[in-house]
TIDRENTI-617119 format. One record per residue (C-alpha): y, x, z; residue in one letter. Coordinates in steps of 0.2 Angstrom, whole numbers, padded with zeros to 4 digits, always signed. Last residue first. Layout:
BEGIN
YXZa ...
This chain:
BEGIN
+0149+0081+0085a +0136+0075+0073v +0134+0057+0070e +0116+0050+0070k +0112+0039+0055k +0105+0023+0061k +0086+0020+0060g +0084+0014+0078f +0100+0012+0087e +0098-0006+0091p +0081-0003+0098d +0070-0017+0092i +0059-0029+0102p +0052-0044+0093i +0057-0061+0099y +0069-0068+0085k +0059-0060+0072t +0044-0071+0078l +0052-0087+0071i +0056-0080+0054f +0039-0072+0052a +0031-0089+0057p +0040-0098+0044i +0034-0088+0029t +0018-0099+0027s +0028-0114+0023l +0034-0105+0007c +0016-0101+0003v +0011-0119+0006w +0024-0124-0007l +0017-0112-0019f +0000-0120-0016f +0006-0137-0019h +0012-0133-0036q -0002-0122-0041y -0016-0134-0037g -0023-0141-0020i -0041-0135-0019l -0040-0122-0033e -0025-0114-0024q -0033-0114-0007m -0049-0107-0013w -0040-0093-0022g -0029-0090-0006s -0044-0089+0006i -0048-0070+0004m -0029-0066+0002g -0025-0074+0019p -0039-0063+0027i -0035-0047+0019m -0016-0046+0021m -0016-0048+0040g -0031-0037+0042l -0022-0024+0032a -0007-0026+0044m -0018-0024+0059i -0024-0008+0051g -0006-0003+0048t -0002-0004+0066a -0017+0005+0072i -0013+0019+0059a +0005+0020+0065y -0002+0022+0083h -0014+0036+0077s +0001+0045+0069t +0013+0041+0084k +0001+0049+0097h +0015+0051+0109e +0031+0041+0106g +0036+0030+0091e +0023+0019+0083s +0032+0003+0086v +0047+0010+0077f +0037+0016+0062i +0029-0001+0060l +0046-0009+0061f +0053+0003+0048l +0039-0001+0036l +0042-0020+0039f +0061-0018+0036a +0058-0009+0020t +0046-0023+0014f +0062-0034+0013g +0071-0024+0000f +0056-0021-0011g +0049-0039-0010y +0067-0046-0013g +0069-0036-0028f +0051-0041-0034q +0055-0060-0031e +0072-0059-0040l +0064-0049-0055a +0050-0062-0056v +0062-0076-0057a +0073-0067-0070a +0058-0063-0081n +0052-0081-0080i +0070-0087-0085l +0071-0075-0099y +0054-0079-0105l +0058-0098-0107n +0041-0106-0107s +0044-0116-0092t +0030-0124-0082q +0044-0134-0073t +0035-0138-0057y +0026-0121-0056s +0041-0111-0061l +0052-0119-0047f +0039-0117-0034v +0036-0099-0040y +0055-0096-0038v +0053-0102-0020l +0044-0085-0015d +0062-0078-0016p +0065-0084+0002i +0051-0073+0009n +0054-0054+0006i +0073-0056+0006a +0074-0068+0021a +0065-0055+0032v +0076-0042+0025m +0092-0051+0029w +0085-0054+0047w +0080-0036+0050i +0096-0028+0043w +0106-0025+0060y +0091-0022+0070k +0084-0009+0057l +0099+0003+0058g +0117+0002+0050n +0117+0016+0038r +0099+0021+0036s +0094+0003+0034a +0107+0001+0020v +0100+0016+0010i +0082+0012+0013g +0084-0006+0007g +0094-0001-0008t +0080+0011-0013i +0066-0003-0011g +0076-0016-0020g +0081-0005-0035i +0063+0001-0036v +0056-0017-0036l +0069-0022-0048f +0064-0009-0061i +0045-0011-0057v +0046-0030-0060g +0056-0029-0076i +0044-0015-0083t +0026-0017-0078g +0026-0034-0070y +0035-0043-0084i +0028-0032-0098f +0010-0033-0091g +0012-0052-0090v +0018-0053-0108q +0004-0042-0114e -0009-0052-0105t -0002-0068-0114s +0008-0081-0104l +0000-0098-0102a +0013-0105-0088i +0000-0112-0076g -0004-0129-0070g -0022-0132-0076v -0017-0139-0093a -0003-0126-0094k -0015-0113-0096s -0017-0099-0083d -0009-0081-0086l +0007-0084-0076l -0003-0093-0062f -0016-0079-0062l -0002-0066-0059p +0005-0076-0045a -0012-0079-0036i -0016-0063-0027k +0001-0058-0022a +0007-0075-0017l -0007-0076-0003q -0002-0060+0005a +0016-0063+0002e +0016-0079+0012g +0008-0071+0027l +0017-0054+0026r +0026-0054+0043y +0012-0064+0050f +0000-0050+0056l +0013-0037+0061i +0023-0050+0070y +0008-0057+0080a +0004-0039+0085l +0022-0036+0090v +0023-0052+0100i +0007-0048+0109i +0013-0030+0112i +0029-0036+0121k +0033-0018+0126n +0018-0006+0122k +0003-0006+0133k -0009-0009+0118f -0003+0007+0111f -0006+0017+0127v -0023+0011+0129i -0028+0014+0111f -0021+0032+0111t -0029+0035+0128s -0046+0032+0121f -0045+0047+0110y -0035+0058+0122n -0048+0057+0135k -0062+0059+0123l -0054+0076+0117f -0050+0082+0134s -0068+0079+0139r -0073+0088+0123n -0062+0104+0126d -0060+0112+0109d -0041+0111+0108g -0030+0096+0111v -0015+0088+0102v -0017+0098+0086p -0001+0103+0078k +0013+0096+0067d +0028+0096+0078k +0034+0112+0071v +0034+0105+0054p +0026+0116+0041y +0034+0110+0024p +0023+0104+0010f +0025+0113-0007i +0010+0125-0008f -0004+0114-0002f +0005+0099-0009h +0004+0106-0027y -0015+0112-0025i -0020+0095-0018s -0010+0085-0030f -0017+0095-0045f -0035+0092-0040a -0029+0074-0038f -0023+0073-0056l -0039+0082-0063v -0050+0069-0054a -0039+0055-0061l -0041+0061-0079i -0060+0062-0076f -0059+0043-0070f -0051+0039-0087c -0064+0048-0097i -0078+0039-0088a -0070+0022-0091w -0071+0026-0110a -0088+0033-0109h -0095+0017-0101a -0086+0006-0113i -0092+0014-0129n -0084+0010-0146g -0074+0026-0145l -0057+0020-0151s -0058+0003-0144n -0065+0007-0127e -0053+0022-0126f -0038+0011-0129y -0044-0002-0116g -0046+0012-0104a -0029+0018-0107l -0022+0000-0104i -0032-0001-0088v -0024+0016-0082l -0007+0011-0087l -0006-0006-0079g -0016-0009-0063n -0017+0010-0059g +0001+0013-0064t +0007-0003-0054l -0002+0003-0039m +0006+0020-0040a +0023+0012-0043a +0020+0002-0027r +0017+0018-0017y +0032+0026-0026f +0043+0012-0021t +0037+0011-0003s +0040+0030-0002r +0058+0029-0009i +0062+0014+0002g +0056+0023+0018v +0066+0038+0012f +0083+0034+0020f +0075+0027+0036s +0064+0042+0038q +0078+0053+0034d +0088+0046+0049h +0074+0048+0061e +0071+0066+0055s +0057+0070+0043l +0042+0081+0045a +0034+0072+0059l +0036+0055+0053m +0030+0058+0036y +0016+0069+0042f +0009+0054+0052g +0011+0043+0037d +0001+0055+0026a -0012+0059+0039a -0017+0041+0042i -0016+0036+0024d -0027+0051+0019h -0040+0044+0031t -0039+0028+0022a -0040+0037+0005s -0055+0048+0011s -0064+0032+0017f -0061+0023+0001a -0065+0038-0010m -0082+0041-0002l -0086+0023-0003w -0081+0023-0021f -0092+0038-0024f -0107+0028-0016a -0102+0013-0027l -0102+0024-0042t -0120+0029-0039y -0127+0012-0034q -0119+0003-0049v -0122+0017-0061f -0141+0016-0060n -0143+0019-0079s -0130+0033-0079a -0115+0032-0090p -0103+0029-0075i -0111+0043-0065t -0100+0058-0071f -0084+0049-0070a -0088+0041-0053i -0092+0059-0046g -0076+0066-0054a -0066+0052-0045f -0075+0056-0029a -0072+0074-0030i -0053+0071-0033g -0053+0060-0018i -0061+0074-0008l -0048+0086-0013s -0034+0074-0008q -0043+0072+0008m -0042+0090+0012l -0024+0092+0007v -0019+0078+0018i -0030+0083+0033w -0022+0101+0032l -0004+0094+0033r -0009+0082+0047k -0014+0097+0057t -0030+0101+0067k -0038+0088+0078l -0029+0075+0089i -0020+0064+0077d -0033+0064+0064v -0047+0061+0077v -0035+0047+0084p -0036+0038+0067s -0054+0036+0069w -0055+0018+0075l -0038+0014+0068p -0046+0016+0050k -0056-0001+0053i -0046-0012+0041v -0043+0002+0028w -0061+0007+0028p -0067-0011+0026l -0058-0014+0009y -0073-0007+0000l -0083-0022+0006w -0073-0034-0005s -0078-0023-0020t -0097-0026-0018y -0097-0044-0015l -0083-0049-0028a -0091-0039-0041i -0109-0045-0037d -0103-0063-0038t -0093-0060-0054n -0108-0054-0063s -0109-0035-0068l -0107-0031-0087g -0098-0014-0088l -0082-0023-0092r -0083-0033-0076k -0087-0017-0066y -0071-0009-0073m -0060-0023-0070i -0066-0025-0052v -0064-0006-0049s -0046-0007-0055v -0042-0018-0040s -0047-0012-0023m -0054+0005-0026v -0042+0010-0040i -0027+0002-0031i -0031+0012-0015y -0034+0028-0024p -0017+0027-0033l -0006+0023-0018g -0008+0038-0007e -0006+0051-0021a +0010+0042-0027l +0015+0042-0009y +0013+0061-0008l +0021+0064-0025s +0037+0054-0020p +0039+0062-0002v +0035+0080-0008w +0050+0088-0018s +0062+0074-0013w +0060+0078+0005p +0069+0095+0003n +0059+0107+0013r +0057+0111+0031a +0047+0121+0043s +0044+0135+0030i +0030+0147+0035k +0034+0165+0034k +0023+0174+0021s +0038+0182+0013t +0046+0180-0004m 
């Protein structure tokens, strides 16, 4: 073989692994860390305080996204951040058994959070630079599926593995240390694999060189250009409210399935909930995500947007049904979750494509990061109050409230700007 840099590769060789690597550190920081600290004896107050702060890098990542867009290549940023994430995992593994493990592990979690948020910026930018518009539409369901699979792997497989080591070793700290060491090895593999397998897109290059004035000019212009986009107020509102219902549902639905019937839940066991979300849920999520990507690549985003908004929101009604019946029929419960997860996978495709559409043009990497930062804010704030809301009004009324919360997305869909040709397969003459 020669040393010639390859400008294109089969996306199947790197899109799935890239978004698996993007999703894993996020779910470890945001969710698995909560379980780990609980098992290590921290109070709920401390756990909530410490781990909530770890969300900050994803909310504010637009502030440094222009740096990723302007300096070096997205390819280099991805490989470097995956290496840093691996170092952070190793640091957590080695410091969990220490007497001052809280301070040390939180320091490495912060390194992981900032590295992961930066990785998100570079990965999403690389995706847009390395793929044609049609391939972006086709693979958007694939990337969403593998990102979600990473989240389910972290919440499911990793926690199960930690529980196994806890029981077999009789030492909670060592059990979790082994799990994080495995993750460190995995990310060492990711960084090496992607270094060799990633293509070298001709568009993946620095915007400016070493001129500081040019750097600052480009830095500030990325924000100015973004907020001058067509119908930006409507666009911002849409990004904030598209997932308003789902942002609340995602926090409470698993708790509802686990809670006793005396407090309005269904009283499933942990194993039953794991099976529902880890098998049935994953299967239908994958089907929904892939289906969404395929149909969007054929007819374009504008054609499918209403169907996808309906798909991600209307199935929330299944939880209204479950909360009022409190059924113990596992077939019915599995069917309800399957419908909701399929709708989520299918409907989230439209949201990702809309973020890509909004980010089109110069500085698309940093503009996509700005859009996803706003999306993170739209998920964070409703999620923060969802537990309080549920305890205040109960499960039945809460799920009705979730359904009402989907109304703004339907209203705003009528007014958002979408190019009718965006996402369609281009015919070759």
